[in-house]
N, C-alpha and C positions, 0 to 999 in steps of 0.2 A: 505494500500499500504507501499511499505517497499522501503529503498533504500539500499538494501543490494545486491551485482552482484550475478548471479549465482552460484559462486565457494561458497561464501561465505554461502550463502543459501542452498547449497550441502553442506557443512562443518555440519554446524548446523544440518543438519537432517543426517548426520552420525554416529555424535557421540552420541547422546543418545542409539545407537543399541551398542555400544561398555561398553560404561558404565551400561547402562542398562543391559546387558548380564552380565556385571562383578557380578554384585549385585543380580542377580539371582541366580549366583552359588554360592556366597559366603553366604548367606539364605538359600540356598538348606542346606549346610554345617551345619550352626548351628543346622538348624530343626533338620536332620538325628543323628546329635551329642546329642541331648537333647534327641529323641525319642530312640534310641539304648543303651542308659545309663539309667538303671532301678532308680541309686539311684539319677542321676539332674531330672528325671520325677516325685521324691519325693520332691523337693525343691522349694522352693516359688521363689527364684529369677531365677531359670533357667525357670520355668514356664511362668514366667512374660518376660523374653526374648524371649523364644520360640514365645510367643504372638506376639512381637514386629518386631521375624523375618519374622513371618507368614503374618502381615502385607506389611512389606518389600519386599518379595516374591512377593506378589501378584503385586504390582504395580511396583517395578521395572520391571516386564514383561509388563505390560503395558507403560511404558519408552523405554521398549525396542522396540515394533513395530514403535516407531517414529510417522514419517507423515503417513506411512503406511494406518490407519484407517481413513484418512482425506477425505472430500470430493472431489472427482477428478477433475480438473478443475476449483475448484471452491475455494481452500485453497492458500492462498498469499505462506506461507512457507511448501506447501504441495509437495515436490518436489519428492517424493515418493508417492503420495496419490494413493489408488486403492480404497477405500471405499466408504462410501455413508454417511446421518446424521445419520445412527442408527450404525455403528462400530464407528463413532466419539464419538456418546453419549455414547456409551459403555465404550471405553476407561476413555472418561472423568470422567464418576460413578466409576469406581475404581481405579481412579488418584485422586480422593476426599476424599476415602476410607483411605488417608496415615496421614490422619489426627489422624488416632489412634496409629500410630508409636509414633509421641510426648508424647501423654497420656500414654502410657507404659513407655516411660522413664519418664514422672512423677512419676509413682509407686514407678520405682525403686529407684527414690531421697529419695522419701517417706521409703520406704524398708529401708534403707541405715540407715536414722537417727532414725526412729523408733528401731531399733535394735540397733545401737550404742549408742544413747544419752538416750531414754526412755526405755532403756533394753525388749522390746517384745519379750518373746518368738515365736517361728517358731511359734508355734500353735497357738498363739493369731493371729498373721498377715494373718496363713491361713484360719481364721474364716471369715474375710472379701475378700477372694480373687475372690470369685465367684461373687463377684458383683462388683468388679474392671473389670474384664473381661468382664464383662455383661456390664457396660457403657462403656468402649472401643469399643466395637462394637456396641450398642445402637447408640452412637453419630455420628461415623463413618460411617454405614450406614445409618441412618437416617437422616443425612445432606446430602447424596447421594441422597435418596430419595426426601427429599423433594425440593431437585432443581429440578427434572426431568420436575413437570407442569409448572416451570417457565423458561422453555423453552431457557436455559441460557448457554446451554453447547452446544460448537464448538470449530475452530480451536482460540487455546489461545497463543501458540509458535510454535515450532516442535511437541507440542502433543496436542492433544484436552483435553479441562478442561473450566471454567468458560471464556467464552469469554471476551474480552477486548473492547467490545461496550459502548458506553456514558451508565452509570447508573449500569453497575454489576460489578465495583469495590467495594459497596456498600456487595454486594454477598460474593464479595470475601475477604473479613474483616470480614464481621463478619461469614461467615462458616469457615474459612481458616486460614489467616494469624492473626486474632484480638486471637483468641484461642492458636495459635502455640508461639506467643511471651509472650502470658500470664503466657501459660506451661515454656518457657525456663527462663524466667525470675526470676519465683517462683522457678523453679529449682535451678538455680544460688545461690538465697537465700539462700535453703534448703543446697545446697553441701557447702556454706561457713560456717553457722551455724553449720554441720557434723565434720568441721574442726578445727573450733574451738575447739568443744566440744571433740574428740578426742586428740588435742593438750594439753588442761587440765586434761585428763585422764590420758595420758603419764608422766606428769608431776608429779599426785597423785600418780600414781602405782610406779613411782621409788621412790619419797618419803618415801613410806610403805614400799618396798623392801630394798629399803638400813638402814632401821629400824632393818630388820629380818638378811640378810646374805649380803654379798658383790655385790654390783651391779654388777660388772665385771665377777661374776661368773656365774649370770643370765643373761647376754648377754644385756648388754643395746642398741647395735647396731641392736639388734632384734627387739628391742621394736620401736625404730625412724623408722627401715625399712617397719615395719607391718602398721605403722603410715601415711607414706608416702605412702603406697601402695595402702589401701585403701582410700585415699585423692585423690591419680592421678587416680584411678580408675574411680572415680565418674567423674572427672575433666574431662576425657577422654571421658563420653559419653555426658558429655555437649557442650565440643569445636565441638564434631561430627554433633550437631545439628547448630551451630554456623557456620559449613563449610558448610551446607547444604542449611539453609534456610537465611541467609544473602544477599548473591548478588540477590537472588528473590527478596528480600524484597526491597532491596533499589529501583532496577529495575521495580517493580511496582510503589512503592511510586511516581518514575520519571514519569514516564508516564500518571498514573493517576492524578498528582499534577501537572505537567507543559507540558502534551500531547508534550511528546519530546521521539521519540523513543532510547531509550538505544543502547550505544554504539556497536559495533561488540565484543568488548573484552569482554564487559558486558554480553550479548547473549551467547559468548562464553561458559562464565564461570558458568553462568546458565546453558545450556545446559550439563557442565561435571559434577558438584557437587549434584544437585537436583537427580540425579539417583543414585547418590552413598550412598544414605543413607545406604543402607541395607550391603553395603563393608563395611562403616565405622564401622557398628556394631560389623560386622564381626573380625574385624582390635582388637575391644576393647574384645569381647568375647573370643578369642585365644590368647591375651596380657600377662596374668598371667601365660599361658604353655609357651609362649614362652621364659618369663622370667625365668620361673625355670628349664627350659629345658637349659638355657645358666648358669644359678648357677650351676646346680647339674652335669651337663657333663664338666665344665668349658675348655670350648669350643674356638679356635678363627676361627673358619668356616664362612663362609659371614651370613650375615642376613638373605638373601633367604632362604640359603640352612638349616639355623634352623627352620625359619619361616616353611619349607615345613615340616621339620621333626616333628616340632611342631604340627600339621594339622594331619599329617599320623599316628601318634602315642600319645593315651591318655598317658602323662606323669603325674604320681602323684605328687603332690605336697603337700607341709605342712599344717595340719587342721589348722583352726583360728577360734576363740570362743573369744566369750563376758565372762567375767568372774563380778563376782560381782562389784570388785573393777577396773579393768583394764581391757584394749583390750590385747591380747600379743598372741605370738604363742606359741603352746603349748610344753613345753617340760616337760621330767622326774623332773627336776627338780620345775619344775611350777604346776604342775600335782596333786599333796596334796595342799586339800583346808587347810584352818584354819580351827582347833579342836572348838576352843573358837570363839562362835557367835561373844560376843564383842569385839571381834579382829577389826571390822568391825566399832564400833563405832565410834573410836576418826579419821575416815577418811572419812564416807561420811555414813551419819544420814539417815536411810530408814524413807519412809514418814509415817505418823501416820494413812493414810486416811486406813481405813476397806478395802477397793478394794484393796489397794494395798495392804494390809497384805493377800488377801483371796490369789492374785496372786502371791505371795513370797512360799505359803502353797504350793499353786497348783505346782509351778516349784520345790519342793522339793520332792511330791508325784509322780510327774513324773517318776521318775527312779526307778522302781521296783526294789526289790534285785533280781527276779528272770531275768531281764535285764541282757544281758552283757555290758561290757564296751563299746565296738565297739556299739551296737545296739543306746544305748544311746547317745554319740556322732553322730549318724548319724540322729537320730529323731532330736534333740536340735540344734545343730550347727548351727549356720547362716553361710550362706553362700556371701561372699562376691565377687566370679565369681572366687576365685583360687580353683580348684577342687584338690576333694580328690585321 
């Protein structure tokens, strides 16, 4: 039973239809944007985002159905219920697969730090990519299938998932909320490490460059801007998951530990934010393009006009790369690598481990004389979400 009146129940049932539809449209944009661009399809970052968007599209579609799949005349929240046990189970099955979305978020966190801090080339990360996609699919689909014989799928809120009957809270935490918050906290730690590393790299880079040429000529502001962009792009992915899952987690904790139904305001926030995961990821995906459009055009248009143009038109942005010494925007003054390998010694002594040496040799051999400069950049340039 619920203490909510008919108007409140109707409001809660309508909200996911709106927010879920918004996320379906947003996720569709990300999917088609990557599919239609051959360069993006070649990039590890874009393929990880594609996997996350695919899951967001599927689960957002399930949220958009709201109470429709619930058993008619049985569900407490089923204001628009026209379904049966099978339709409710189907909706719950695919919503459980949403656990793959934070898994992909975790992959992105690792991608950022491995490229920046540990200087992995794209090809090295690419060697593990199939396993990453496979695990995300295996875990999400596996947990959804594992819950079927337990007969725990049913009315959860204004959508179907693991029901809130006594004893099912363990399944909710073991199969979803537990892994979810482990991933979010672990990703937060990774992002903090990445930020500290990039700041340290910026300091080393500034010191090195000041001993060779005037740092004002190289554009010290560009160095800081790049550092901030990488950091904030990563932070926004993290904030999206906090925004999506903090209130639902608190609501479930209150319900399970105190056996008290959350207030209407908390339930309303859950109905709004949970289906919006796909939309949040879309805004982060398009954010670099929006920023670049603002900088390139020096426009004073309203933000929604700029966002529309950024979505409509593929806006080229500055290429970004990881150098042996520092992370910086590409610039004509910075394209030339030091000709003497000893110049690196005073700044950052390379590891003596033989495996590391082989990686360095492979990195140098990878760009052959027959390759054009542009091809080599496309092949090895790490992607932080800023498009070419």
